[in-house]
N, C-alpha and C positions, 0 to 999 in steps of 0.2 A: 293045174299049180296043187304041188305038193306043200306037206307043211314046211319041209326045209325051205321052200323058195319062198313063200310067205314069211318066214323069219328073217330070212337074208332081207327082205325088202322092209322089215319093220326097223332092223337091225341098221340099214341103210340112212332109214328117215332119224332113228337118235343121234347116228354118227355125223351126217351132212348138215344138219341144222341146228344153231344154238339153242339150247333145252334147257330151260328154266328149272325144271325138277332134276338135272342131273347137274348141271355148270352155276345154278342161282344168278345173282345179280348180273354177270357178263354176259348171261343168255337173254336178258331182257329187252326187246327192242319197242320202247314204246312209240305210237303215232299210229295212223291207220293208212300211211301212204301205199306200204307192202301190202296189206290186206286190200286195198282199194285193189290195186294194181291185180292180185292173184284173183280175186272175184271177177274182176273185167274180163280177165283171162278165160275164167271158166264159164262166162255167160252170165253173171250175177245171180247166182240162184237163190242168194238170201233174199232177194227181192219177189221171189216166186211162192214163198212159206209164210205162213201165219206162225210169227215169233213171240216168246214171252221170255222177257230178261230179266234174270234175276241174279241181283250184287250183293255185297256184304261181305265183313270179316269171315264169320262164322255163321252155320246154318244155311248156306247157298245149296250143297247136295242135299239134305234133308229136305228142305223146301221145296226143291224142284223135284224130287223123287215122289213126295205125298202129293203134290200137285199131278204128277204125270199119272199116278194110282188112281184118282178122283177122276181124271180125265177118260182113262180107258174105263172105269166102270161105268163113266156115262154113254161108252159107244165109241166114242174119238180113238184114230189113231194117232198116236202121239210119239214123238223123236223126242229126244233126250240127249243132252250134250253135257257131259261132267268131267272135270277132270282134278286131280290124277287118277290114274286106272291103278287099281291094287295089286293085280295078278297079270290079265292080258289086256294087251293096247286096244282091243275092240270093246272094252268096255265103257270107252268114253263116249262112244256112238250108238245108242240104242234105238229099237222101234218095238213101242209093246214089249219091253221087258228082253226082246232078244237082240243080242249083243250084234255089233256091224258085220257083216258078211265079210269073212277074209278074203274070198275072191274079189270082191269089190276093193277092199283096203290095198291087196297087191298089186290090182289093175290100174287104180288112182295113182300109187306110187310111182308105177312106169311114166304116169303122165308128168308127174312134178319133176322127175329127173331131164324131163325135156323143156322145162320152163324158159323164156327169155332172160339172156345175160342181165337184164335191168330189173329183174325179180329176184330176190334174196331173202326169202323168207323166213321166218324162227321155226322153229318147232311147233311151237303152239297156232301159228299161222296158219301152216302146214293142215294142222289136223282141224282147224276151224272151218276152213274153206272145204276138207273132206266132209266134216258133219254139214255144213249147207249142201253139198251135192247129193249127199246122200238120201236126205230129208227130202230132198227134189224128188230125186229120182223115186223115193219111196210113195211120192204125194202122200205125206202127212197130212192130218188137220190141223195139228198144232207141232210148233218145234219150242221146246225148252231149253233155252240157251244160258247156260251157266258161266258168269263172269269169270276170265282165268283170275286176273290181279290186278286190284284197282277198279278202274271203271272209265275214266275218262278216255285214256290211252290203250285200253285194252282193245285189243284185235276183234272181240265181239260185238264193240260198239259201233259197228259199221250197219247193225241191221236198224230197223226201223220199226218197232214191236208194236202189238196191241196194247200191250202194259208192262211196265217193271216193276222190280221191288227191291228195294235194299234192306236185307234183314235186321243188320247192325251193325256197328261200325266199332270196331276195337284197335287196339295198338299191334299191330303187325306188319312186317315189311317195311320198317321206317326208314332202312336204306333206301327204299325206291319210292316210298310215298308221301314220305314227310314224316316229322319227329312227334307231331301233334296229334291228338284226337280231332282238331278243327281242320287240319289241312290233309288229314287222310278221310275224313267226311267230304268236303269238297271233292277228293278225287274220285270217290265212289259216287258224289251225287252227279258226276259227269255222264252217267248213263240216263240222264232225265231229258226226255226230248219234246219238242213242242206240241201241246196238245194231246199227249201220251200220257195217260194216268200213272200216278208213282204212289207204289205201297212203302210206308216206312215202319218199320219193325222196334226201332230202337226207343227205349226209354228215358235216353239220356237227352234234356231238353236242348243242351248246345247243338247236340247231332240231329236232332230232330228239327229243329231251327235252321241250320244250314240246307238240310232236305227241303222244307219248307218253302222257303226263301228262293232257293233254286228251280223249285216248282211254279211259285207265281213269277218267276223273270222268263219261263218258258211256255206261261199261261195254260200248265200242267195240273190237273185235279191231283190234289196231296190227300191221301187217306192214311190216318193215324191207327195202326192195325194193334197197337196198345191198349186201344181203348174198347176193344172187342171183348165181350164176354163169352165164355164157352164152357162146355164140359165134356168136349169131343175129345176121345183119346185116340193115339194112334199105335200100332204093334212096334214102332220104334220108340223105344223106352227109356231114353235118357231125359230125366227131367227137363233139360233145356228146352225137348222137342214143344211144350206147352205154348212156346214162346213163336217157335215156328209155326205152329199150328194156325195160331192167330195169322200171320201173314198168308199163309195157305187160303184159308176162308176169305181173306178180303180180297185176296186175286181171283177167287172165284166171285165172288160178289162184282166186281167190275166185267168179268167177263160174262156174266149174264146180263149186265145191262146193255152188251154187245149183241143178245139173244142168243147166246149159247145155251142150250139146255142140260143142264145139272142139278140134278132132285139132289132133296137132302138125305135120302137112300143111297145114292152114288156118293155124296160125300162121304157119310159113314161109313160105308163098306171099302171107300178109296183108302181114307186114313186106317183103317184096321188091316189093312191087305198091302202096305206097300212092298213088304219083300216078297210077296208071291207076286204082284204085280209088276215089278220093276227089277227085282234081283238086289235093291240095294243093301250093301253089308257095311259092317264098319264103325256105325254109330251107336255105341252103348249095344253092341250084337254079342248076343249068349251065345256064345260058342259050346258050352257045356253045362249041366247042371249039377253033374255030380263028379268031380266036384264044379263048383260055379265057376265058369271061365269067362270072363269077359273082356272085348275087345273095342278100342274106341281112337279113331283117329285125332281127336282133337290135339293140337299141337302148338298153338299160341298160349299168350298167359290167359286171357279170357276163358278160352276153351277149357283147359287145364282146370280152371279154377271152379268150373260147374262139374266137369268130372270128378274132380279130388274130394269135391264137396259131397256129390252123390256116393262117392265110394265110402265116407267118413261117414255116412248115414246107416251103412251096410254093419250091422256087427258080426261081423267074423274076421278071424287074422288073416291078413291080406298078403300075397307074394306078389308084387308089383314088377313088371318087367317094364323098363324105359329106355328108349334111344333118342336123339336127337340131331339134328343136322346142325351146320355152321352157325347159321344166322341167331339162333336162339337164345337168350338171355339165361344160363342154366343157373346165375346165381338168384334170380327172381324166382324161379320154379323151386328152388330148395326151400324158399319159405313157406310154400303151400302144400309141403307132400303131406299124403295122407297120414294118420296117426295108425298105430299098432298092426306096424307092416315091416317085411322082410323086401329090401331091396336087390334087383339084379338089372344092373345097367349095362347097356350093348352098344354097338355101333350099326345102325343101318348100313348095309350093304352097298351104298352108292357111293360115288365120288366126293360127295357133299356132307356124307354122314360125318359126325366127331366121336371119337374113340374115347370112351370114359375114363382113361388115363391120362387125356388132357386137362380134365375139369377134376379129378380126384381131389385135389384140394378142398374142392368144393365138397363133397360127398366127406369127407374128414370133418370138416368144420361143421357140418349140418348134423354129427352127431347121430348118424343112423347105423342100421344093421344094412350092411350091403355086400355086394359080390360083383366082379366084372368078367363079362364074358366077350370074344370075339366076333358072335353070331346070336341072331336072334333066337335060333333054334338050341345054341347051346344053353341060353338062360331059361328057355321054355321048358326044356327036360329037367335040369336042375331044379325049377322052382316045381314041376310036379313030381319030381321025386322028393323034394323037402315038405310038401304041402299033404294033409289029408283031405278026405272028403268033407269035412265041416268046415275047412277055412275055403279060401278062393283065391283065385290068380287073374291079375289084371294085366294086359298088355297095351302098352299105346306109348305116346310121346310123338309121334310120327306116322304119317299115310305110309311112310318107307316099313316102320317096324309092324304095322299090323298087316300090310300088304305081303311080307316075308313069312311072317307066322301063317297067316290064312293060305298062301302058295304050298307050302310044307304039308298043311293040315288039314285043308278043306276038304280031302276028299275022305278023310276021317269022320267029319260033320257029316257029308251027305250020305 
């Protein structure tokens, strides 16, 4: 298999299957019928691996990678399924920091091309069964599975995990999951299963009670991670990681109850070596110190509030590069933009990307200093030219903005 053949196969996957990452709501295929047929076709590999299920609006990726790092420090072989990828498709499926083998991806896609007529999966269903099969073939000790969207009807919800977690519930994807926190919480609580412990990381009593009530209905142990006190830190530097660390520590305590060996030293080292152990980047990622360049993929209102609050705490003039997809409520974002900043708005290079010219009236009304660019790289080069080493550059607003930036510039970082 050549690199060209691999890329052609991945391109086929993106084109053939509805893809929420590219097409948005019309690609969302709720329900477990398709993934059930797909898993049966491949011999139900998800039933042959030990899974940990992590859902929530924000913090799923950070929590799953921190947990993977701790488990790797404990000597376990860990599969990790995250989405979306930032640069290459194989980032979605990892075993002990190593991206999924391209040869496996290529060969598996050939099998997907020959599925029976009655199975018509979405892009995410394709990648989910690919992850299950890869983890089974690699004989992992744990497979940490991140929910794609929602919970109850998400294709990852076919698993019967050892333990589950919901990091938090915020308003996001309302066009699919519901208009209120209560509706979204109920969807995310759909991952709770009979007799399987559930960790809750949300401080909102309304959300907490919805998760707790669902746990009681399922005779599942409910663990409130927010009650945990800890001074442990991670090399993932966003201030919001303090909440995710509590979720991870609660997951670890439940795993210990199942007689898995994880020492305090494993926990401390695992939390401090997430990037080294899993290759996880994109969450308050320090691309450069001089000048300070930070990337963060926070993209919904709650995520951006955390990120912008941390930016406001940094006493530097800021050059902020932002881009959004079509379903983001940009008028709400305008109300929380960081102070003492120059703004560079751009369009993410995907079909759902929104060009800043479409919302320039909001930029004018916000009375901010801004420029508009056709690409992330153009915006970055302009910000770099305009900034000094005493100032800082921030890149965010979307996974796709950060992904584009890293794809163009990560080799320089390495």
